ROTI-535539 format. One record per residue (C-alpha): residue number from 1; residue in three letters; x, y, z. Coordinates in steps of 0.02 Angstrom, whole numbers, plus 32768, in hexadecimal, padded with zeros to 4 digits. Layout:
// ROTI-535539
+-----+------+------+------+------+
|  nr | rest |    u |    v |    w |
+-----+------+------+------+------+
| NUM |  ala |    X |    Y |    Z |
...
+-----+------+------+------+------+
This chain:
// ROTI-535539
+-----+------+------+------+------+
|  nr | rest |    u |    v |    w |
+-----+------+------+------+------+
|   1 |  met | 8003 | 8007 | 8003 |
|   2 |  ala | 804D | 80B2 | 7FC4 |
|   3 |  ala | 7FFD | 810C | 804D |
|   4 |  ala | 8048 | 809C | 80F4 |
|   5 |  gly | 80B2 | 80D0 | 815F |
|   6 |  his | 80B5 | 8185 | 8138 |
|   7 |  ala | 808E | 8208 | 81CC |
|   8 |  leu | 800C | 826E | 81C0 |
|   9 |  val | 8011 | 831D | 81E7 |
|  10 |  asp | 7F53 | 8364 | 820F |
|  11 |  his | 7F66 | 841F | 81CB |
|  12 |  his | 7EA6 | 8449 | 820D |
|  13 |  cys | 7E4C | 8405 | 82A0 |
|  14 |  his | 7DF0 | 8433 | 833B |
|  15 |  ser | 7DFE | 8406 | 83E4 |
|  16 |  val | 7D84 | 8370 | 843A |
|  17 |  leu | 7D05 | 8350 | 84BF |
|  18 |  gly | 7D5A | 8300 | 8560 |
|  19 |  arg | 7CC9 | 82C3 | 85B0 |
|  20 |  asp | 7C3E | 8234 | 8594 |
|  21 |  leu | 7BB6 | 8255 | 8501 |
|  22 |  asp | 7B05 | 822B | 850C |
|  23 |  ala | 7AD1 | 81D9 | 8464 |
|  24 |  gly | 7A7D | 8278 | 8420 |
|  25 |  ala | 7AF8 | 82F3 | 843B |
|  26 |  phe | 7B7E | 8270 | 83FC |
|  27 |  ala | 7B0B | 8274 | 8361 |
|  28 |  ala | 7AFC | 8320 | 8354 |
|  29 |  leu | 7BB4 | 8325 | 832B |
|  30 |  leu | 7BBC | 82C3 | 829E |
|  31 |  thr | 7B74 | 8336 | 8230 |
|  32 |  glu | 7B8D | 83FC | 81F7 |
|  33 |  ser | 7AF0 | 840C | 820F |
|  34 |  asp | 7AB3 | 8460 | 82C4 |
|  35 |  arg | 7A03 | 842E | 82BF |
|  36 |  pro | 79BD | 8396 | 82F4 |
|  37 |  ala | 79A6 | 8300 | 827D |
|  38 |  ala | 7909 | 82DE | 821A |
|  39 |  pro | 787A | 8288 | 829F |
|  40 |  gly | 7899 | 81D1 | 829B |
|  41 |  thr | 794E | 81E3 | 824E |
|  42 |  ser | 79FA | 81EA | 829A |
|  43 |  phe | 7A93 | 822E | 825B |
|  44 |  leu | 7AEC | 8192 | 827E |
|  45 |  asp | 7A8B | 814F | 81CA |
|  46 |  ser | 7B21 | 81AB | 8180 |
|  47 |  gln | 7BB7 | 8194 | 8121 |
|  48 |  leu | 7C16 | 81DB | 81BE |
|  49 |  gly | 7BBF | 817A | 822C |
|  50 |  phe | 7BDA | 80E4 | 81DA |
|  51 |  ala | 7C8E | 80F5 | 81D8 |
|  52 |  val | 7C91 | 8117 | 8289 |
|  53 |  arg | 7C3E | 806F | 82B8 |
|  54 |  arg | 7CBD | 8014 | 821A |
|  55 |  his | 7D75 | 807B | 8261 |
|  56 |  cys | 7D5C | 80A8 | 8322 |
|  57 |  ala | 7CEC | 7FFE | 835B |
|  58 |  pro | 7D94 | 7F93 | 835B |
|  59 |  val | 7E0C | 8019 | 83AD |
|  60 |  leu | 7D86 | 8023 | 8448 |
|  61 |  gly | 7D8A | 7F56 | 844E |
|  62 |  leu | 7CE3 | 7F36 | 83E2 |
|  63 |  glu | 7CC4 | 7EE4 | 8329 |
|  64 |  pro | 7CB4 | 7F60 | 82A0 |
|  65 |  his | 7C0E | 7F8C | 8276 |
|  66 |  cys | 7BC5 | 7F68 | 8316 |
|  67 |  pro | 7B21 | 7FB3 | 8351 |
|  68 |  pro | 7B1C | 806A | 8375 |
|  69 |  gly | 7AE7 | 804F | 8431 |
|  70 |  glu | 7B6A | 7FC6 | 8459 |
|  71 |  tyr | 7BEC | 8046 | 840F |
|  72 |  leu | 7BA9 | 80E1 | 8482 |
|  73 |  ala | 7B8B | 8053 | 8503 |
|  74 |  arg | 7C53 | 8043 | 850E |
|  75 |  arg | 7C84 | 80EB | 84E7 |
|  76 |  arg | 7C2A | 8111 | 8594 |
|  77 |  asp | 7C6F | 8069 | 85ED |
|  78 |  leu | 7D2E | 808E | 85C3 |
|  79 |  gly | 7D16 | 814C | 85E7 |
|  80 |  ala | 7D2E | 81E6 | 8587 |
|  81 |  pro | 7DE9 | 81F9 | 85A2 |
|  82 |  glu | 7E20 | 8148 | 857F |
|  83 |  ala | 7D95 | 8155 | 84F5 |
|  84 |  val | 7DED | 8201 | 84B1 |
|  85 |  arg | 7E8B | 819F | 84C6 |
|  86 |  arg | 7E79 | 8106 | 8473 |
|  87 |  leu | 7E26 | 815B | 83CB |
|  88 |  leu | 7E9D | 81ED | 83BF |
|  89 |  arg | 7F40 | 8181 | 83D3 |
|  90 |  ala | 7EFB | 80F9 | 8356 |
|  91 |  ala | 7EF1 | 819E | 82E0 |
|  92 |  gly | 7FAD | 8195 | 82DC |
|  93 |  leu | 7FBA | 824E | 82CD |
|  94 |  glu | 8060 | 82B6 | 82CB |
|  95 |  thr | 8034 | 835C | 82D8 |
|  96 |  leu | 7F9B | 83AD | 82F1 |
|  97 |  leu | 7F6C | 8450 | 82B2 |
|  98 |  val | 7EF7 | 8494 | 8326 |
|  99 |  asp | 7E68 | 8526 | 82E7 |
| 100 |  thr | 7E40 | 856B | 83A9 |
| 101 |  gly | 7DB4 | 85CA | 836C |
| 102 |  leu | 7D38 | 8560 | 83B5 |
| 103 |  glu | 7D4B | 8542 | 8458 |
| 104 |  ala | 7CC3 | 84EF | 84A6 |
| 105 |  ile | 7C12 | 8489 | 8446 |
| 106 |  pro | 7B7B | 84E4 | 8486 |
| 107 |  gly | 7B21 | 8470 | 84EC |
| 108 |  ala | 7BA7 | 83F0 | 84FD |
| 109 |  gly | 7C35 | 845F | 8552 |
| 110 |  pro | 7CEB | 848E | 8535 |
| 111 |  leu | 7D5B | 8445 | 84C2 |
| 112 |  leu | 7E04 | 83FB | 850B |
| 113 |  pro | 7E8C | 847D | 8532 |
| 114 |  leu | 7F20 | 8454 | 84AC |
| 115 |  pro | 7F97 | 840F | 8528 |
| 116 |  asp | 7F1B | 8394 | 8546 |
| 117 |  leu | 7F01 | 8368 | 84A5 |
| 118 |  ala | 7FB2 | 833F | 8489 |
| 119 |  ala | 7FC5 | 82CF | 850D |
| 120 |  ala | 7F30 | 8271 | 84E7 |
| 121 |  ala | 7F54 | 8269 | 841B |
| 122 |  gly | 802B | 8259 | 8445 |
| 123 |  ala | 8044 | 82E0 | 83BC |
| 124 |  ala | 8093 | 837F | 83B1 |
| 125 |  val | 8003 | 840E | 83B5 |
| 126 |  arg | 801C | 84B4 | 8368 |
| 127 |  glu | 7F92 | 853D | 835A |
| 128 |  val | 7F33 | 85A2 | 82BC |
| 129 |  val | 7ED9 | 864E | 82FC |
| 130 |  arg | 7E35 | 865D | 82C5 |
| 131 |  leu | 7E46 | 8714 | 8277 |
| 132 |  glu | 7D67 | 8744 | 8291 |
| 133 |  ser | 7D94 | 86FD | 8358 |
| 134 |  val | 7E12 | 8775 | 837D |
| 135 |  ala | 7DB1 | 880D | 831A |
| 136 |  glu | 7D28 | 87F1 | 838E |
| 137 |  arg | 7D8D | 87E8 | 842D |
| 138 |  val | 7DC0 | 8898 | 83F8 |
| 139 |  ala | 7D0A | 88C8 | 83E5 |
| 140 |  ala | 7CE6 | 888C | 8482 |
| 141 |  gly | 7D41 | 8904 | 84E2 |
| 142 |  arg | 7CF7 | 899D | 84AB |
| 143 |  val | 7D6C | 89E1 | 843D |
| 144 |  ser | 7D49 | 8A7A | 83CA |
| 145 |  ala | 7D1D | 8A7C | 8308 |
| 146 |  arg | 7DBE | 8AD9 | 82E8 |
| 147 |  ser | 7E3F | 8A6B | 8348 |
| 148 |  tyr | 7DD4 | 89C9 | 8316 |
| 149 |  pro | 7E44 | 89A2 | 827E |
| 150 |  asp | 7ED8 | 89BB | 82D5 |
| 151 |  asp | 7EA7 | 895E | 8366 |
| 152 |  cys | 7E7D | 88C3 | 82FE |
| 153 |  val | 7F3A | 88AC | 829F |
| 154 |  arg | 7F84 | 88E4 | 8338 |
| 155 |  ala | 7F23 | 883D | 83C5 |
| 156 |  leu | 7F37 | 87C3 | 82F8 |
| 157 |  ala | 7FFC | 87F3 | 830B |
| 158 |  glu | 7FE6 | 87C8 | 83D1 |
| 159 |  ala | 7F8C | 8734 | 83C7 |
| 160 |  val | 7FF4 | 86E2 | 8347 |
| 161 |  arg | 809A | 8709 | 8399 |
| 162 |  asp | 805A | 86D7 | 8450 |
| 163 |  arg | 801A | 8630 | 8407 |
| 164 |  asp | 80B2 | 860E | 839A |
| 165 |  ala | 8026 | 85F7 | 8318 |
| 166 |  val | 8060 | 85A2 | 8273 |
| 167 |  ala | 7FB5 | 85E3 | 820C |
| 168 |  val | 7F29 | 865E | 8212 |
| 169 |  lys | 7E7D | 8610 | 81E4 |
| 170 |  ser | 7DE2 | 868A | 819D |
| 171 |  val | 7D21 | 8652 | 81A9 |
| 172 |  leu | 7CF1 | 86DC | 8109 |
| 173 |  ala | 7C85 | 864A | 80C5 |
| 174 |  tyr | 7C1C | 8649 | 8163 |
| 175 |  arg | 7C0B | 86F3 | 819B |
| 176 |  his | 7BFB | 873E | 80E6 |
| 177 |  gly | 7C0E | 86D8 | 8053 |
| 178 |  leu | 7CD2 | 86CA | 7FED |
| 179 |  asp | 7C72 | 8756 | 7F6B |
| 180 |  val | 7CC4 | 87EE | 7FB1 |
| 181 |  asp | 7D16 | 886E | 7F57 |
| 182 |  pro | 7DDF | 881F | 7F6D |
| 183 |  arg | 7E37 | 88DF | 7F7E |
| 184 |  pro | 7E75 | 8909 | 8015 |
| 185 |  pro | 7DF4 | 8994 | 806C |
| 186 |  ser | 7E38 | 8A41 | 8082 |
| 187 |  ala | 7E3E | 8A84 | 8141 |
| 188 |  ala | 7DA1 | 8AFB | 8118 |
| 189 |  glu | 7D4C | 8A61 | 80D3 |
| 190 |  thr | 7D7C | 89F7 | 8165 |
| 191 |  ala | 7D5D | 8A68 | 820A |
| 192 |  arg | 7CB0 | 8AA5 | 81A4 |
| 193 |  ala | 7C8F | 89EA | 81A7 |
| 194 |  ala | 7CC6 | 89E8 | 8269 |
| 195 |  gly | 7C52 | 8A5F | 8296 |
| 196 |  glu | 7BB8 | 8A1A | 8243 |
| 197 |  trp | 7BD9 | 895C | 829C |
| 198 |  leu | 7C13 | 899D | 8349 |
| 199 |  ala | 7B6A | 8A0E | 834D |
| 200 |  arg | 7B10 | 8981 | 8310 |
| 201 |  leu | 7B47 | 891C | 83A7 |
| 202 |  asp | 7B40 | 89A3 | 8417 |
| 203 |  arg | 7A79 | 89AB | 83FF |
| 204 |  his | 7A58 | 88FA | 8403 |
| 205 |  gly | 7ADC | 88B3 | 8475 |
| 206 |  gly | 7B16 | 87F3 | 8475 |
| 207 |  pro | 7BAF | 87AD | 8443 |
| 208 |  pro | 7C17 | 87F4 | 83B8 |
| 209 |  arg | 7BFC | 8793 | 830E |
| 210 |  leu | 7C5C | 87DD | 8272 |
| 211 |  thr | 7C01 | 87E4 | 81E3 |
| 212 |  his | 7C27 | 889C | 819A |
| 213 |  pro | 7C79 | 8858 | 80E0 |
| 214 |  val | 7CE5 | 88F7 | 80E1 |
| 215 |  leu | 7D2A | 88BD | 818E |
| 216 |  leu | 7D44 | 8809 | 815B |
| 217 |  arg | 7DAB | 8853 | 80C0 |
| 218 |  his | 7E0B | 88C2 | 813D |
| 219 |  leu | 7E38 | 881F | 81AE |
| 220 |  leu | 7E69 | 87B1 | 80FE |
| 221 |  trp | 7EEC | 8835 | 80EA |
| 222 |  ala | 7F20 | 8852 | 819D |
| 223 |  ala | 7F3E | 878C | 8177 |
| 224 |  val | 7FAA | 87A5 | 80CE |
| 225 |  glu | 8024 | 8821 | 8121 |
| 226 |  leu | 8045 | 879C | 81C2 |
| 227 |  arg | 80A0 | 8724 | 8129 |
| 228 |  leu | 804B | 8688 | 8173 |
| 229 |  pro | 7FE3 | 8610 | 8126 |
| 230 |  leu | 7F40 | 8654 | 811B |
| 231 |  gln | 7EB9 | 85AF | 811E |
| 232 |  leu | 7E08 | 85D8 | 80DD |
| 233 |  his | 7D68 | 8576 | 80F6 |
| 234 |  thr | 7D20 | 8553 | 8054 |
| 235 |  gly | 7C95 | 84D5 | 8021 |
| 236 |  phe | 7C12 | 847B | 808C |
| 237 |  gly | 7BEC | 84AB | 8137 |
| 238 |  asp | 7B70 | 84D4 | 81C3 |
| 239 |  pro | 7ACA | 851A | 818C |
| 240 |  asp | 7B1B | 85D4 | 81B1 |
| 241 |  leu | 7B5D | 85BA | 8117 |
| 242 |  thr | 7B16 | 85E3 | 8061 |
| 243 |  leu | 7B6D | 855C | 7FF8 |
| 244 |  his | 7B7C | 859D | 7F64 |
| 245 |  arg | 7BD5 | 864B | 7FA0 |
| 246 |  ala | 7C4D | 85D6 | 7FED |
| 247 |  asp | 7C91 | 8593 | 7F3E |
| 248 |  pro | 7D5E | 85AA | 7F45 |
| 249 |  ser | 7D44 | 85F3 | 7E81 |
| 250 |  leu | 7CF7 | 8685 | 7ED5 |
| 251 |  leu | 7DA0 | 86C4 | 7F1D |
| 252 |  thr | 7DFB | 86C1 | 7E94 |
| 253 |  gly | 7DFF | 8781 | 7E95 |
| 254 |  phe | 7E55 | 8774 | 7F48 |
| 255 |  val | 7EC8 | 86E9 | 7F07 |
| 256 |  arg | 7EFD | 875C | 7E79 |
| 257 |  ala | 7F0C | 87FC | 7EF6 |
| 258 |  ala | 7F75 | 87A1 | 7F72 |
| 259 |  glu | 7FE8 | 873E | 7EFB |
| 260 |  pro | 8076 | 87C4 | 7EFF |
| 261 |  tyr | 8083 | 87B1 | 7FB2 |
| 262 |  gly | 809F | 86F4 | 7FA2 |
| 263 |  val | 8046 | 86C7 | 8045 |
| 264 |  pro | 7FF7 | 8616 | 802C |
| 265 |  leu | 7F45 | 8608 | 8029 |
| 266 |  val | 7F02 | 8561 | 806A |
| 267 |  leu | 7E4B | 8540 | 801C |
| 268 |  leu | 7DFA | 84BC | 8092 |
| 269 |  his | 7D87 | 8442 | 808D |
| 270 |  ala | 7D3D | 8492 | 7FEC |
| 271 |  tyr | 7CAD | 83EE | 7FB8 |
| 272 |  pro | 7C5E | 83FB | 7F3F |
| 273 |  tyr | 7CB6 | 8474 | 7EF7 |
| 274 |  his | 7D5E | 8413 | 7F10 |
| 275 |  arg | 7D92 | 8403 | 7E5E |
| 276 |  gln | 7D8B | 84CC | 7E6F |
| 277 |  ala | 7E11 | 84CF | 7EF0 |
| 278 |  ala | 7E79 | 8458 | 7E9D |
| 279 |  his | 7E67 | 84CD | 7E00 |
| 280 |  leu | 7EA7 | 856E | 7E6F |
| 281 |  ala | 7F32 | 850D | 7EA7 |
| 282 |  ala | 7F58 | 84BA | 7E14 |
| 283 |  val | 7F61 | 8580 | 7DC5 |
| 284 |  tyr | 7FB2 | 85E5 | 7E52 |
| 285 |  pro | 8057 | 85BE | 7EA7 |
| 286 |  his | 8009 | 85FD | 7F4A |
| 287 |  val | 7F7A | 859F | 7F5B |
| 288 |  tyr | 7F68 | 84E6 | 7FA6 |
| 289 |  ala | 7ED5 | 847C | 7FA1 |
| 290 |  asp | 7E86 | 840D | 803A |
| 291 |  val | 7E49 | 8362 | 804F |
| 292 |  gly | 7E07 | 836B | 80F1 |
| 293 |  leu | 7D42 | 8354 | 812E |
| 294 |  ala | 7D05 | 8317 | 809A |
| 295 |  leu | 7D54 | 827C | 809C |
| 296 |  ala | 7D10 | 824D | 8148 |
| 297 |  his | 7C55 | 828D | 8102 |
| 298 |  thr | 7C5A | 8229 | 8074 |
| 299 |  gly | 7C96 | 8191 | 80D1 |
| 300 |  ala | 7C8D | 80FF | 8041 |
| 301 |  arg | 7CB1 | 817C | 7FBC |
| 302 |  ala | 7D36 | 81CA | 800C |
| 303 |  gly | 7DA0 | 817A | 7F76 |
| 304 |  ala | 7D37 | 81C4 | 7EE9 |
| 305 |  val | 7D5B | 8286 | 7F44 |
| 306 |  leu | 7E16 | 8260 | 7F60 |
| 307 |  ala | 7E28 | 821C | 7EA1 |
| 308 |  glu | 7DD9 | 82CD | 7E64 |
| 309 |  val | 7E43 | 8339 | 7EC4 |
| 310 |  leu | 7ED1 | 82E8 | 7E94 |
| 311 |  glu | 7E9F | 82F1 | 7DE7 |
| 312 |  thr | 7EF0 | 83A3 | 7DB7 |
| 313 |  val | 7F43 | 83E8 | 7E44 |
| 314 |  pro | 8005 | 83D0 | 7E56 |
| 315 |  phe | 8012 | 8357 | 7EDD |
| 316 |  gly | 8092 | 83DB | 7F47 |
| 317 |  lys | 7FF3 | 8440 | 7F5A |
| 318 |  val | 7F83 | 83C4 | 7FB6 |
| 319 |  leu | 7F6B | 83B5 | 8070 |
| 320 |  phe | 7F22 | 832F | 80E8 |
| 321 |  ser | 7EA6 | 836B | 8171 |
| 322 |  thr | 7E0F | 831B | 81E2 |
| 323 |  asp | 7DCB | 83C0 | 8208 |
| 324 |  ala | 7D9D | 835A | 82B0 |
| 325 |  tyr | 7D3D | 83B3 | 8320 |
| 326 |  gly | 7CE1 | 8382 | 83C9 |
| 327 |  leu | 7CEB | 82C5 | 83A5 |
| 328 |  pro | 7D9E | 825C | 83AB |
| 329 |  glu | 7D4E | 81CD | 8341 |
| 330 |  leu | 7D51 | 8267 | 82C1 |
| 331 |  tyr | 7E28 | 8257 | 82BE |
| 332 |  leu | 7E1E | 81AA | 8299 |
| 333 |  val | 7D89 | 81A5 | 8231 |
| 334 |  gly | 7DDD | 823C | 81C2 |
| 335 |  ala | 7E90 | 81E4 | 81C0 |
| 336 |  ala | 7E54 | 8136 | 819F |
| 337 |  leu | 7DEF | 8170 | 8116 |
| 338 |  phe | 7E6F | 81D8 | 80BC |
| 339 |  arg | 7EF0 | 8142 | 80CF |
| 340 |  gly | 7E90 | 80C9 | 807A |
| 341 |  ala | 7E5F | 8143 | 8001 |
| 342 |  leu | 7EFD | 8179 | 7FCC |
| 343 |  ala | 7F40 | 80BD | 7FDE |
| 344 |  ser | 7EBE | 8080 | 7F6D |
| 345 |  leu | 7EDF | 80F2 | 7EEC |
| 346 |  leu | 7F88 | 8105 | 7ED0 |
| 347 |  asp | 7F9F | 8037 | 7EE1 |
| 348 |  gly | 7F28 | 803D | 7E50 |
| 349 |  trp | 7F87 | 80C0 | 7DDF |
| 350 |  thr | 801E | 804C | 7E03 |
| 351 |  ala | 7FD7 | 7FBA | 7DD8 |
| 352 |  asp | 7F97 | 7FF9 | 7D3A |
| 353 |  gly | 8044 | 8032 | 7D0A |
| 354 |  ser | 8017 | 80E5 | 7D18 |
| 355 |  trp | 8088 | 810A | 7DBD |
| 356 |  cys | 810E | 80C2 | 7DE2 |
| 357 |  ala | 8130 | 8091 | 7E97 |
| 358 |  ala | 81B3 | 8103 | 7ECB |
| 359 |  asp | 813A | 8192 | 7E78 |
| 360 |  ala | 80AA | 814A | 7ED6 |
| 361 |  asp | 810A | 8152 | 7F90 |
| 362 |  arg | 8154 | 81EB | 7F78 |
| 363 |  val | 809D | 8247 | 7F5B |
| 364 |  ala | 805D | 81F0 | 7FEA |
| 365 |  ala | 80CF | 8238 | 8067 |
| 366 |  met | 80D0 | 82D2 | 7FFD |
| 367 |  val | 8024 | 82DF | 8023 |
| 368 |  ser | 801F | 8290 | 80D4 |
| 369 |  ala | 8085 | 8301 | 812C |
| 370 |  gly | 8113 | 833E | 80D0 |
| 371 |  asn | 80AE | 83D6 | 806D |
| 372 |  ala | 8068 | 840E | 8114 |
| 373 |  arg | 810A | 8406 | 816D |
| 374 |  arg | 8154 | 846E | 80E1 |
| 375 |  leu | 80CB | 84EB | 80D5 |
| 376 |  tyr | 80BD | 850D | 8189 |
| 377 |  gly | 817A | 84FB | 81B9 |
| 378 |  leu | 816F | 844F | 8217 |
| 379 |  arg | 81F9 | 8400 | 8244 |
| 380 |  ala | 81E8 | 8340 | 823A |
| 381 |  pro | 81F4 | 82D5 | 82D8 |
+-----+------+------+------+------+
């Protein structure tokens, strides 16, 4: 198997819950939706739900595809700390690059702190700073409209430095859509937008939620100035996102405008627009394509999705991730489906003479970990 034996760097993920979960809370973390399942149905009955019982059950001492009730009972018997440790260790990950913009799950509690996540996984952990979270913390400090843009830039630089972050991330796709003016906003435009947004916060109260397109553009360009890789959510997600406005091809103007800066732009997830992301990575030297999240949610069809990503993108521009969140199972499922899909594809291409075995092994090493190490400046163990 061409993919066997290679380390994995999970370049985009989140922390997990360290507590036991009931059946409803567990199933709710198997979907991108924040709504309940339709009456009489369960999110366990999905490609991801089936993949969990296939790949995770043996790690907990059960038969593959055991009934969901049996799986959850065994998980509770082991206790959350042991189940989390077993599942994370079984994923066999070398390094986790964790987006810390999500610190808790509503109704389920806080996620594990990064040192606890690292200890459970037996892996190195580095941080990815979420742009919008930093900007919202600045706004919560009751700053003035005039100072807000510079305060954001300063706070972002401090967050990156203090956390020794290896990258930053934007959720522009959720907050507005990727169809924004690609140009940097002027100082006057940004200050005016800050005044409008902060005035709305004063009138309506509640925690700040940044959705103003001008301020989101300001953040993107502040990130470019940091010269760190910029991860961008593209493609499917929860109902807060309008899918057609998350098509990565909508970022083409920004991609062109940012190219002279040489800052790597990493297009996360992308599905069902993964071919668009692959095209951008193929034609722009600073764009990279991610194969995370979609593989877990497509389950038995993961190989078809990965094959479509690899149709046109240069192999040095593809990155592995799980986008695991909440459940340690999602780390293991993401890793197992990626390894299986990659091995099946590369072994098939080698068997029919399209590739040689040495090239297949080299590409497997690149996509699994080498590309991420190079892009984020990580050292191999």
